[in-house]
C-alpha positions as CSV (number, residue, x, y, z in Angstrom):
1,X,-16.2,29.3,11.4
2,X,-15.4,32.1,9.1
3,X,-17.2,33.4,6.2
4,X,-14.5,33.6,3.5
5,X,-16.6,36.5,2.0
6,X,-15.3,38.6,5.1
7,X,-11.6,38.8,4.2
8,X,-11.7,38.3,0.4
9,X,-9.6,40.8,-1.1
10,X,-10.9,43.7,-3.2
11,X,-11.3,43.0,-6.6
12,X,-8.3,44.1,-8.7
13,X,-6.0,44.1,-5.5
14,X,-4.7,40.6,-6.2
15,X,-1.9,41.0,-8.6
16,X,-1.6,38.8,-11.8
17,X,1.9,37.7,-11.5
18,X,3.7,34.6,-9.9
19,X,3.9,34.1,-6.3
20,X,3.1,32.4,-3.1
21,X,0.3,33.0,-0.9
22,X,-0.5,32.2,3.0
23,X,-3.8,31.6,4.7
24,X,-3.7,32.7,8.6
25,X,-6.3,31.8,10.8
26,X,-7.7,34.2,13.8
27,X,-4.6,33.3,16.0
28,X,-2.7,34.8,13.1
29,X,-1.1,31.1,12.5
30,X,-0.3,30.2,9.0
31,X,-2.4,27.1,8.1
32,X,-1.9,26.6,4.4
33,X,0.7,27.8,1.9
34,X,0.6,27.7,-1.9
35,X,1.7,29.1,-5.1
36,X,0.6,30.1,-8.1
37,X,1.5,31.3,-11.8
38,X,-1.2,33.9,-11.7
39,X,-1.8,35.1,-7.7
40,X,-5.2,36.7,-8.9
41,X,-6.6,33.6,-10.8
42,X,-5.6,31.2,-7.9
43,X,-6.9,33.1,-4.9
44,X,-9.9,33.9,-6.8
45,X,-10.7,30.3,-6.8
46,X,-11.1,30.1,-3.1
47,X,-13.6,32.7,-2.7
48,X,-16.4,31.0,-4.7
49,X,-19.5,29.2,-3.4
50,X,-18.2,27.1,-0.6
51,X,-20.5,24.4,-1.3
52,X,-18.8,24.3,-4.9
53,X,-15.4,23.5,-3.1
54,X,-14.0,20.2,-2.2
55,X,-14.6,19.4,1.7
56,X,-11.2,19.6,2.3
57,X,-10.6,23.3,0.7
58,X,-14.1,24.4,2.1
59,X,-12.9,23.2,5.7
60,X,-9.5,25.5,5.1
61,X,-11.1,28.5,3.8
62,X,-13.7,28.4,6.5
63,X,-11.1,28.0,8.9
64,X,-8.9,31.0,7.5
65,X,-9.4,34.5,8.8
66,X,-6.9,36.3,6.1
67,X,-5.0,35.6,3.4
68,X,-1.6,37.5,2.3
69,X,0.8,37.0,-0.8
70,X,4.4,37.7,-2.0
71,X,4.8,38.5,-5.2
72,X,8.2,36.7,-6.9
73,X,9.8,36.9,-10.7
74,X,9.5,33.5,-12.1
75,X,7.6,30.4,-10.9
76,X,11.0,28.8,-10.0
77,X,11.4,31.4,-7.3
78,X,7.9,30.4,-5.9
79,X,8.8,27.1,-6.2
80,X,11.6,27.8,-3.7
81,X,9.8,30.0,-1.5
82,X,6.8,27.6,-1.2
83,X,9.2,24.7,0.1
84,X,10.8,27.4,2.8
85,X,7.6,28.3,4.1
86,X,6.1,24.8,4.8
87,X,9.0,24.1,6.2
88,X,8.8,27.1,8.5
89,X,5.6,27.5,9.4
90,X,4.3,23.7,9.3
91,X,0.8,24.3,7.8
92,X,-1.6,22.2,8.9
93,X,-3.6,22.1,5.6
94,X,-0.3,21.4,3.8
95,X,0.9,17.7,2.9
96,X,2.3,16.4,6.0
97,X,5.4,14.4,5.7
98,X,5.8,11.8,8.4
99,X,9.3,10.5,7.8
100,X,11.6,13.3,7.8
101,X,14.8,10.8,9.3
102,X,17.9,11.0,7.0
103,X,18.6,7.8,5.4
104,X,22.3,6.1,6.2
105,X,24.9,6.3,3.6
106,X,28.2,4.3,3.1
107,X,30.9,7.0,3.3
108,X,34.6,7.1,2.7
109,X,36.8,9.6,4.5
110,X,39.1,10.3,1.5
111,X,39.9,13.8,3.5
112,X,41.7,11.9,6.4
113,X,45.2,10.5,6.1
114,X,44.3,7.0,6.8
115,X,40.8,7.0,5.0
116,X,37.9,5.0,6.8
117,X,34.7,3.0,5.5
118,X,31.6,4.3,7.7
119,X,27.8,4.6,7.8
120,X,26.9,8.5,8.1
121,X,23.9,10.2,7.9
122,X,23.1,14.0,7.4
123,X,24.9,16.4,5.1
124,X,27.5,15.6,3.3
125,X,31.2,16.8,4.1
126,X,33.7,18.0,1.9
127,X,36.1,15.3,0.8
128,X,33.9,12.2,1.8
129,X,32.9,9.9,-0.9
130,X,29.3,8.8,-0.8
131,X,27.7,5.9,-2.0
132,X,23.8,5.0,-1.3
133,X,21.1,6.1,0.4
134,X,20.4,2.7,1.5
135,X,17.2,1.6,3.0
136,X,19.0,0.2,6.3
137,X,22.4,0.3,7.9
138,X,22.8,-3.2,8.1
139,X,22.4,-3.5,4.1
140,X,25.5,-1.3,4.1
141,X,27.5,-3.6,6.7
142,X,26.4,-6.6,4.9
143,X,28.2,-5.2,1.8
144,X,31.1,-4.0,3.6
145,X,31.8,-7.2,5.3
146,X,32.1,-8.9,2.0
147,X,34.2,-6.2,0.4
148,X,36.8,-6.1,3.5
149,X,38.1,-9.5,2.5
150,X,39.5,-8.0,-1.3
151,X,40.0,-4.1,-0.1
152,X,40.9,-4.6,3.7
153,X,40.2,-0.7,4.5
154,X,40.2,0.4,7.9
155,X,36.7,0.7,9.3
156,X,37.7,1.6,13.1
157,X,36.7,4.8,14.8
158,X,39.6,7.4,15.6
159,X,39.7,6.7,19.1
160,X,40.2,2.8,18.5
161,X,42.5,3.3,15.9
162,X,44.8,5.9,18.0
163,X,44.8,3.1,21.0
164,X,46.2,0.4,18.6
165,X,48.8,3.1,17.7
166,X,50.0,3.3,21.3
167,X,49.8,-0.3,22.2
168,X,51.4,-1.7,19.1
169,X,48.5,-4.4,18.4
170,X,45.9,-3.9,15.4
171,X,42.2,-4.8,16.5
172,X,40.5,-8.3,15.8
173,X,40.0,-7.2,12.1
174,X,43.6,-6.9,11.6
175,X,44.0,-10.1,13.1
176,X,41.7,-12.2,10.5
177,X,42.9,-10.0,7.6
178,X,39.6,-7.8,7.1
179,X,41.6,-4.9,8.0
180,X,45.2,-3.9,6.5
181,X,46.1,-2.7,10.2
182,X,47.8,0.9,9.3
183,X,47.9,1.7,12.6
184,X,50.7,-0.5,13.3
185,X,52.2,0.1,10.0
186,X,51.6,-3.1,8.1
187,X,50.8,-0.5,5.1
188,X,52.0,3.0,4.4
189,X,49.3,5.8,4.5
190,X,49.8,5.8,0.5
191,X,49.5,1.9,-0.1
192,X,46.3,2.1,2.2
193,X,44.5,5.5,0.3
194,X,45.2,3.5,-2.7
195,X,43.0,0.5,-1.1
196,X,40.2,3.1,-0.3
197,X,40.5,4.1,-3.8
198,X,40.1,0.6,-5.3
199,X,37.1,0.1,-2.9
200,X,35.3,3.5,-4.1
201,X,36.0,2.4,-8.0
202,X,34.2,-0.9,-7.1
203,X,31.5,0.7,-5.4
204,X,31.3,3.1,-8.4
205,X,30.4,0.4,-10.7
206,X,33.9,-0.4,-12.1
207,X,34.2,-4.1,-10.9
208,X,35.4,-5.8,-14.1
209,X,39.0,-4.5,-13.8
210,X,39.2,-5.8,-10.3
211,X,37.4,-9.4,-10.7
212,X,39.6,-9.9,-13.9
213,X,43.0,-8.8,-12.1
214,X,42.1,-11.5,-9.4
215,X,41.1,-13.9,-12.1
216,X,44.3,-13.7,-13.4
217,X,46.7,-13.8,-10.3
218,X,44.5,-17.1,-9.3
219,X,45.7,-18.5,-12.6
220,X,49.1,-17.7,-11.8
221,X,49.0,-19.2,-8.3
222,X,47.3,-22.2,-9.5
223,X,50.2,-22.6,-12.4
224,X,52.9,-21.8,-10.0
225,X,51.5,-24.8,-7.6
226,X,50.4,-22.2,-5.1
227,X,47.0,-24.0,-4.2
228,X,46.6,-22.4,-1.0
229,X,46.8,-18.7,-2.4
230,X,44.9,-19.6,-5.4
231,X,42.2,-20.7,-2.9
232,X,42.4,-17.6,-1.1
233,X,42.0,-15.4,-4.3
234,X,38.9,-18.0,-5.5
235,X,37.1,-16.7,-2.1
236,X,38.1,-13.0,-2.7
237,X,36.3,-13.5,-6.3
238,X,33.5,-15.1,-4.9
239,X,32.9,-12.7,-2.2
240,X,33.1,-9.8,-4.7
241,X,30.5,-11.5,-6.9
242,X,28.2,-11.8,-4.2
243,X,29.0,-8.2,-3.3
244,X,28.1,-7.4,-7.1
245,X,24.6,-9.5,-6.8
246,X,23.5,-7.3,-4.0
247,X,23.8,-4.1,-6.4
248,X,22.6,-6.0,-9.7
249,X,22.3,-4.2,-12.7
250,X,19.3,-2.8,-13.7
251,X,19.6,-0.6,-16.1
252,X,22.0,-1.6,-18.8
253,X,22.8,2.1,-20.1
254,X,24.5,2.6,-16.7
255,X,22.7,5.8,-16.2
256,X,22.1,7.8,-13.0
257,X,18.8,8.0,-12.1
258,X,16.1,8.5,-9.1
259,X,12.8,6.7,-9.6
260,X,9.7,7.8,-7.7
261,X,6.6,6.1,-7.4
262,X,3.2,6.6,-5.3
263,X,0.3,4.7,-4.0
264,X,-2.6,6.6,-2.3
265,X,-5.9,6.4,-1.2
266,X,-8.8,9.1,-0.2
267,X,-6.5,10.3,2.8
268,X,-2.9,9.1,2.6
269,X,-0.3,8.6,-0.1
270,X,2.9,6.3,0.0
271,X,6.2,7.7,-1.6
272,X,8.9,5.3,-2.6
273,X,12.1,6.2,-4.0
274,X,14.9,4.0,-5.9
275,X,18.4,5.5,-6.2
276,X,20.1,4.2,-9.4
277,X,23.7,5.0,-10.0
278,X,25.7,3.5,-12.4
279,X,23.0,1.3,-13.6
280,X,22.4,-0.2,-10.2
281,X,20.1,0.4,-7.5
282,X,22.0,1.8,-4.8
283,X,19.5,2.7,-2.1
284,X,15.8,2.9,-1.5
285,X,13.8,5.4,0.9
286,X,10.4,6.1,1.3
287,X,7.5,8.2,3.7
288,X,4.1,8.4,4.0
289,X,2.0,11.7,3.2
290,X,-1.0,12.9,4.7
291,X,-3.5,14.3,2.2
292,X,-4.7,17.2,4.2
293,X,-5.0,19.1,1.2
294,X,-6.9,18.4,-2.1
295,X,-4.1,17.3,-4.3
296,X,-3.9,15.1,-7.5
297,X,-1.0,12.7,-7.9
298,X,1.0,15.5,-10.6
299,X,0.5,17.5,-7.2
300,X,2.0,15.0,-4.8
301,X,4.8,14.2,-7.1
302,X,6.0,18.0,-7.0
303,X,5.7,17.9,-2.9
304,X,7.8,14.5,-3.0
305,X,10.5,16.5,-5.3
306,X,10.5,19.4,-3.1
307,X,10.9,16.9,0.1
308,X,13.5,15.0,-1.7
309,X,16.0,17.6,-2.9
310,X,15.0,21.0,-1.1
311,X,16.9,20.5,1.8
312,X,20.1,20.2,-0.3
313,X,21.2,17.3,1.4
314,X,20.4,14.8,-1.9
315,X,22.1,15.3,-5.1
316,X,20.0,15.6,-8.2
317,X,21.0,13.0,-10.9
318,X,21.0,13.4,-14.7
319,X,17.2,11.5,-14.9
320,X,14.3,11.8,-12.6
321,X,11.5,9.5,-13.4
322,X,8.0,9.8,-12.1
323,X,4.6,8.5,-12.5
324,X,2.9,12.1,-13.5
325,X,4.4,15.3,-14.3
326,X,3.9,18.2,-12.3
327,X,1.6,21.1,-13.9
328,X,3.5,23.0,-15.1
329,X,6.7,21.2,-15.5
330,X,9.0,23.7,-16.6
331,X,9.8,25.5,-13.6
332,X,10.2,22.4,-11.5
333,X,12.5,20.8,-14.2
334,X,14.4,24.4,-14.3
335,X,14.5,24.5,-10.4
336,X,15.9,20.6,-10.3
337,X,18.7,21.6,-13.2
338,X,19.5,24.8,-11.2
339,X,20.2,22.4,-7.9
340,X,22.2,20.2,-10.0
341,X,24.2,22.5,-12.4
342,X,23.0,21.1,-15.5
343,X,20.1,19.9,-17.3
344,X,17.7,17.2,-15.6
345,X,15.6,15.1,-17.3
346,X,12.4,14.9,-15.5
347,X,9.8,12.3,-17.4
348,X,7.5,9.4,-17.1
349,X,9.0,6.4,-18.7
350,X,7.1,4.8,-21.4
351,X,8.8,1.4,-22.1
352,X,11.6,-0.7,-21.6
353,X,13.8,-1.3,-18.2
354,X,13.1,1.7,-16.7
355,X,9.3,1.2,-16.8
356,X,9.7,-2.2,-15.5
357,X,11.9,-1.0,-12.8
358,X,9.3,1.9,-12.4
359,X,6.9,-0.8,-11.7
360,X,8.9,-2.5,-9.0
361,X,9.2,0.9,-7.2
362,X,5.3,1.0,-7.6
363,X,4.6,-2.4,-6.0
364,X,6.9,-1.1,-2.9
365,X,5.0,1.8,-2.7
366,X,1.8,-0.3,-2.3
367,X,3.4,-2.5,0.1
368,X,4.6,0.5,2.0
369,X,0.8,1.9,2.2
370,X,-0.6,-1.4,3.4
371,X,2.1,-1.9,6.3
372,X,1.4,1.6,7.6
373,X,-2.1,1.1,8.0
374,X,-1.5,-2.4,9.4
375,X,0.9,-0.9,12.2
376,X,-1.9,2.1,12.7
377,X,-5.0,-0.3,13.2
378,X,-2.5,-2.5,15.7
379,X,-2.0,0.4,18.0
380,X,-4.5,-0.2,21.0
381,X,-4.8,3.5,22.0
382,X,-5.3,4.5,18.5
383,X,-8.5,1.7,17.9
384,X,-9.8,2.3,21.5
385,X,-9.9,6.2,20.5
386,X,-11.2,5.5,16.7
387,X,-14.2,3.4,18.6
388,X,-14.8,6.4,20.9
389,X,-15.0,8.7,18.0
390,X,-17.4,6.8,16.0
391,X,-19.6,6.1,19.3
392,X,-19.4,9.8,19.8
393,X,-20.3,11.0,16.3
394,X,-23.2,8.5,15.7
395,X,-24.3,9.1,19.3
396,X,-24.3,5.6,20.5
397,X,-24.5,4.3,24.1
398,X,-21.4,2.5,24.1
399,X,-18.4,2.2,21.7
400,X,-18.9,-0.4,19.0
401,X,-16.8,-3.5,19.9
402,X,-18.4,-5.5,16.8
403,X,-18.8,-3.9,13.7
404,X,-20.3,-5.7,10.8
405,X,-20.1,-4.4,7.2
406,X,-21.8,-5.1,4.0
407,X,-20.8,-4.3,0.4
408,X,-22.5,-5.5,-3.3
409,X,-20.3,-6.6,-5.9
410,X,-21.4,-7.8,-9.4
411,X,-20.4,-7.5,-13.1
412,X,-22.9,-5.4,-15.2
413,X,-25.7,-7.2,-13.2
414,X,-24.1,-10.8,-13.7
415,X,-22.8,-12.7,-10.3
416,X,-24.4,-10.5,-7.8
417,X,-22.8,-11.4,-4.6
418,X,-22.3,-10.0,-1.2
419,X,-19.9,-10.0,1.7
420,X,-20.1,-9.5,5.3
421,X,-17.1,-8.6,7.2
422,X,-16.6,-8.3,10.9
423,X,-14.4,-6.3,13.2
424,X,-13.9,-6.8,16.8
425,X,-12.2,-4.4,19.2
426,X,-11.0,-2.5,15.7
427,X,-9.3,-5.5,14.5
428,X,-10.4,-7.8,11.6
429,X,-11.9,-11.1,12.7
430,X,-11.4,-13.0,9.4
431,X,-13.1,-16.4,10.7
432,X,-16.0,-14.7,11.0
433,X,-16.4,-13.5,7.7
434,X,-19.5,-14.3,5.4
435,X,-20.5,-14.5,1.9
436,X,-23.4,-14.2,0.4
437,X,-25.1,-15.1,-3.2
438,X,-27.8,-13.0,-4.0
439,X,-31.0,-14.9,-4.7
440,X,-33.8,-14.5,-7.1
441,X,-32.9,-11.8,-9.2
442,X,-30.1,-10.2,-11.4
443,X,-29.0,-6.7,-12.3
444,X,-27.5,-3.6,-11.2
445,X,-30.1,-3.1,-8.0
446,X,-27.8,-2.5,-5.2
447,X,-30.5,-1.2,-3.1
448,X,-32.7,-4.5,-3.4
449,X,-29.6,-6.7,-2.8
450,X,-28.6,-4.8,0.2
451,X,-32.0,-5.5,1.4
452,X,-31.7,-9.4,0.8
453,X,-28.7,-9.5,2.1
454,X,-29.3,-8.0,5.5
455,X,-32.9,-9.6,5.7
456,X,-31.0,-13.0,5.3
457,X,-28.3,-12.2,7.8
458,X,-30.4,-11.1,10.7
459,X,-33.1,-14.2,10.0
460,X,-30.6,-16.2,10.7
461,X,-29.4,-14.7,13.6
462,X,-33.0,-14.9,15.0
463,X,-32.9,-18.2,14.3
464,X,-29.8,-19.0,15.8
465,X,-30.8,-17.1,18.8
466,X,-33.7,-19.2,19.4
467,X,-31.4,-22.4,19.0
468,X,-28.7,-21.7,21.3
469,X,-30.4,-19.1,23.8
470,X,-29.9,-15.8,24.5
471,X,-26.5,-14.5,24.4
472,X,-27.0,-12.2,27.3
473,X,-27.8,-15.2,29.7
474,X,-24.1,-15.3,29.6
475,X,-23.2,-11.8,30.1
476,X,-25.8,-11.4,33.1
477,X,-23.9,-14.4,35.2
478,X,-26.5,-17.3,34.7
479,X,-25.3,-20.6,36.2
480,X,-25.8,-22.4,33.1
481,X,-24.4,-21.5,29.6
482,X,-26.8,-21.4,26.9
483,X,-27.3,-24.7,24.8
484,X,-25.8,-25.3,21.4
485,X,-22.3,-25.1,19.7
486,X,-20.2,-22.8,20.7
487,X,-16.8,-21.5,19.3
488,X,-13.4,-22.1,21.1
489,X,-13.5,-18.7,22.9
490,X,-17.2,-19.4,24.0
491,X,-19.4,-18.0,21.8
492,X,-22.1,-18.8,19.5
493,X,-21.4,-20.2,16.1
494,X,-22.4,-18.3,13.0
495,X,-25.0,-15.7,13.1
496,X,-25.9,-15.9,16.7
497,X,-23.8,-12.7,17.7
498,X,-25.1,-9.4,16.9
499,X,-23.2,-6.3,16.1
500,X,-23.4,-3.2,17.6
501,X,-22.8,-1.6,14.8
502,X,-24.2,-2.3,11.1
503,X,-22.2,-0.5,8.3
504,X,-22.9,-0.7,4.6
505,X,-21.3,0.3,1.7
506,X,-23.3,3.3,0.5
507,X,-25.4,6.6,0.8
508,X,-29.2,6.9,1.7
509,X,-30.7,4.6,-0.6
510,X,-28.9,1.7,0.7
511,X,-28.7,2.8,4.3
512,X,-32.7,3.0,3.9
513,X,-32.8,-0.7,2.7
514,X,-31.0,-2.2,5.4
515,X,-33.1,-0.3,8.0
516,X,-36.3,-1.5,6.3
517,X,-34.8,-5.1,6.3
518,X,-34.0,-4.9,10.5
519,X,-37.4,-3.0,10.9
520,X,-39.3,-6.2,9.1
521,X,-37.8,-8.6,11.4
522,X,-38.5,-6.4,14.6
523,X,-34.5,-5.8,15.2
524,X,-34.1,-2.2,17.1
525,X,-31.0,-2.5,19.2
526,X,-28.5,-2.4,16.5
527,X,-27.2,1.0,15.4
528,X,-26.9,1.4,11.5
529,X,-24.8,3.9,9.2
530,X,-23.5,4.0,5.6
531,X,-20.2,5.0,4.2
532,X,-20.6,6.6,0.9
533,X,-17.4,6.9,-1.2
534,X,-17.3,9.9,-3.0
535,X,-17.0,12.4,-0.1
536,X,-16.5,9.8,2.7
537,X,-19.7,10.8,4.3
538,X,-21.3,8.8,7.0
539,X,-25.2,8.7,6.7
540,X,-27.8,7.4,9.3
541,X,-31.0,6.4,8.7
542,X,-33.9,9.0,8.3
543,X,-31.7,12.0,8.4
544,X,-31.4,14.2,5.2
545,X,-28.0,15.6,5.9
546,X,-24.9,13.2,6.5
547,X,-22.5,13.2,9.5
548,X,-19.4,14.5,8.5
549,X,-16.5,13.2,10.7
550,X,-12.9,15.2,10.5
551,X,-10.5,14.3,8.0
552,X,-7.9,13.2,10.6
553,X,-10.2,11.7,12.7
554,X,-9.4,7.7,13.7
555,X,-13.2,7.2,13.6
556,X,-13.4,7.8,10.0
557,X,-10.0,5.8,9.2
558,X,-11.4,2.9,10.9
559,X,-14.9,3.2,9.0
560,X,-12.9,3.4,5.8
561,X,-10.8,0.3,6.8
562,X,-14.1,-1.6,7.5
563,X,-15.5,-0.4,3.9
564,X,-12.6,-1.2,2.2
565,X,-12.1,-4.7,3.5
566,X,-15.7,-5.4,2.7
567,X,-15.3,-4.1,-1.0
568,X,-11.7,-6.2,-1.5
569,X,-13.5,-9.4,0.3
570,X,-16.7,-9.1,-2.4
571,X,-14.8,-8.5,-5.2
572,X,-12.5,-11.8,-4.8
573,X,-15.7,-13.9,-4.3
574,X,-17.3,-12.4,-7.4
575,X,-14.2,-12.5,-9.2
576,X,-13.7,-16.3,-8.3
577,X,-17.3,-17.3,-9.2
578,X,-17.1,-15.8,-12.6
579,X,-13.5,-17.1,-13.2
580,X,-15.0,-20.5,-12.1
581,X,-18.0,-20.5,-14.1
582,X,-15.7,-19.3,-17.2
583,X,-13.2,-22.2,-16.7
584,X,-15.5,-25.0,-15.5
585,X,-18.4,-24.4,-18.4
586,X,-21.2,-25.3,-16.2
587,X,-19.7,-28.3,-15.0
588,X,-20.0,-26.8,-11.2
589,X,-23.5,-27.1,-11.3
590,X,-23.8,-30.9,-12.5
591,X,-25.2,-32.9,-9.7
592,X,-22.6,-35.6,-8.2
593,X,-19.7,-33.9,-9.5
594,X,-16.8,-32.5,-7.1
595,X,-14.0,-30.9,-7.5
596,X,-11.9,-33.9,-8.1
597,X,-13.9,-35.7,-10.7
598,X,-14.7,-32.1,-12.4
599,X,-10.8,-31.6,-12.4
600,X,-10.5,-35.1,-13.8
601,X,-12.9,-34.6,-16.8
602,X,-11.2,-31.2,-18.1
603,X,-7.7,-33.0,-17.7
604,X,-8.9,-35.8,-19.6
605,X,-10.8,-34.3,-22.6
606,X,-9.2,-30.8,-22.5
607,X,-11.8,-28.5,-22.5
608,X,-15.4,-28.1,-22.1
609,X,-16.3,-28.1,-25.6
610,X,-14.6,-31.3,-26.0
611,X,-16.3,-32.9,-23.2
612,X,-19.8,-32.0,-24.8
613,X,-19.0,-33.5,-27.7
614,X,-18.5,-36.8,-26.1
615,X,-20.4,-40.0,-25.8
616,X,-21.6,-41.6,-22.3
617,X,-18.9,-44.6,-23.2
618,X,-16.0,-42.0,-24.0
619,X,-16.9,-40.5,-20.5
620,X,-17.0,-43.4,-18.2
621,X,-13.4,-43.9,-19.5
622,X,-12.3,-41.1,-17.1
623,X,-11.2,-42.8,-13.9
624,X,-13.8,-42.3,-10.8
625,X,-16.7,-41.8,-13.6
626,X,-19.5,-44.3,-13.7
627,X,-21.9,-44.5,-16.3
628,X,-24.7,-43.0,-14.2
629,X,-22.7,-39.7,-13.9
630,X,-21.8,-40.2,-17.4
631,X,-24.9,-39.6,-18.5
632,X,-25.7,-36.8,-15.9
633,X,-23.1,-35.2,-17.7
634,X,-24.0,-35.8,-21.2
635,X,-27.9,-35.0,-20.5
636,X,-26.8,-31.5,-18.6
637,X,-24.3,-30.1,-21.1
638,X,-26.3,-31.0,-24.2
639,X,-29.7,-30.1,-23.4
640,X,-28.7,-26.4,-21.9
641,X,-26.2,-23.9,-22.2
642,X,-23.5,-24.3,-19.5
643,X,-25.3,-20.9,-17.7
644,X,-28.6,-22.0,-18.1
645,X,-29.1,-23.9,-15.0
646,X,-28.0,-24.3,-11.1
647,X,-28.4,-26.6,-8.8
648,X,-30.7,-26.7,-5.3
649,X,-28.2,-27.5,-2.8
650,X,-30.9,-28.7,-0.6
651,X,-32.2,-31.2,-3.0
652,X,-29.2,-31.6,-5.3
653,X,-31.7,-31.5,-8.4
654,X,-31.3,-29.1,-11.4
655,X,-33.3,-25.8,-11.5
656,X,-34.6,-25.0,-14.9
657,X,-34.2,-21.5,-16.7
658,X,-32.2,-20.3,-13.7
659,X,-30.1,-17.0,-13.6
660,X,-26.4,-17.7,-13.4
661,X,-25.0,-17.0,-10.1
662,X,-28.4,-16.4,-8.8
663,X,-29.8,-19.5,-7.1
664,X,-27.0,-21.0,-5.0
665,X,-27.4,-20.2,-1.8
666,X,-23.7,-19.9,-0.2
667,X,-25.0,-17.6,2.5
668,X,-23.2,-20.1,5.1
669,X,-20.1,-20.5,3.4
670,X,-17.4,-19.8,5.9
671,X,-13.9,-18.8,4.8
672,X,-10.1,-19.5,6.0
673,X,-8.0,-16.2,6.5
674,X,-10.6,-14.2,4.9
675,X,-10.1,-15.7,1.5
676,X,-13.1,-16.8,-0.9
677,X,-13.5,-20.6,-1.1
């Protein structure tokens, strides 16, 4: 690990003009490329106290052994040179683009004597008309198949076309009417080119004229009693309308625009782009980005624009809509204008149809990121490597095949709950998720809450182990299985199966509370760690310094997934409790009232306020409500506020002056598919 002061340039040696800089490691490899409006100001920021730098930046400057720079005339030139060097050197600390594939486009080869409709990828060719890009080639083929009824342009390859000319017979599409068969002279080259140009007009958005012309021909055929011809024209019109629905108008002004949206977490970001041409979404593309360097949303947008337009294969539209503007925005806008040859409007949509469409693009980006994480987690080799990395980093005797993670959630100290999620062999086991309602106190004391939930979980573990026998009996090959209820796969139910690794969401205080709870119960065979959100540090009990896993570590990625899932599950339970308390007004705490009768009461009276004002006789009118239950409801709602009492689930009695959400023990409430009940 190098000391940045050993290769820091001399004071005054760095120019103040715009430029591009490169950090190299001890072997001369370029590990980072950046640009700056002022080289001196930007590079000086790297040579401060390493403790004040972002962890990823600190790793970069301590890995580097030298820095060099190139002065350019303008910030636009710096932008272009930075992109070129990133492509050339592929620096390890720059943003990594995983998806560099070309996207398919619908192409019409107007540069040929007999134009052909086909799917094309890669650089654009002169004389070829392009539409797209599309996300999938099958989407192009579906659209073309619908349009060939009306515009029977050839789609065959040159080899098939020449062979048909030689034998004098068209291909199958020529026989079924989806090709004009210029190969056998059914139409002239001029007529076939006219069909291809009409096809291009329709794809470019000029659809009204073609539909109106066919409708007029259909009416004329019907007037002349040519009903079969009219029926064929009717089917042609329906085919055009279905093709138009696949490219529905989303921007009424018929503009050309690219919309770019991001979904990101601490380590990765998903980029999604919608290509709108003539007011219609003509294509969609996206990729996943590794956030190797310390970048914000604006910087990610700038990198994405470089990736999208820097290669020259993608045309720049009149408008480019983004979630955040690069800083500074003028050089990027000027660079895009130079690529287009005209002014480009780079902005963040604020209202109207464009903002609504941007929200759709953002949802696609979020789904793309979630899908990427799911695919990454499903790979067996990756999961095995992640578990081994965790075992090595935490110095465990074996890989943690079962990991349990706990998180605390509350709203300003109210409705304090906790979640327990289980990962086995690197995959979520949602049937064993558990949720806890913190008892006995309220407030924003996460440490005390963590101590309670860990104590309750492992206290139940000790109780069930005594009831069902040691799980180790089966593992050592005993002739008889331990007694007691078991799941379908033979494991003890509920809490009788301990984890190899216990993870808590938090830093030193939460880890210390969990360790104290385990010590009080005499449990010393469960490994424990905490994952702090701010810097993704792994904390171990009794240690003053955290364990820092490499940013690209699969082990860190798995721990983050476990922590994020516990956080999601806790929040969903906390929200459901809060919503339930607000909507039922305390009816859920009235003894003898189940979900069906609570729903019947609220449906009959319309609100808890009206129910509170009702008499016993009026409540008895509700189907399924007897007089004794009605009296209980009236007593409960009239004597105390809805949030001032709770129910002891063991005895069914009302507990006086209970804290909302702080007395009902639902620690054993199981879940289905990981969703709160």
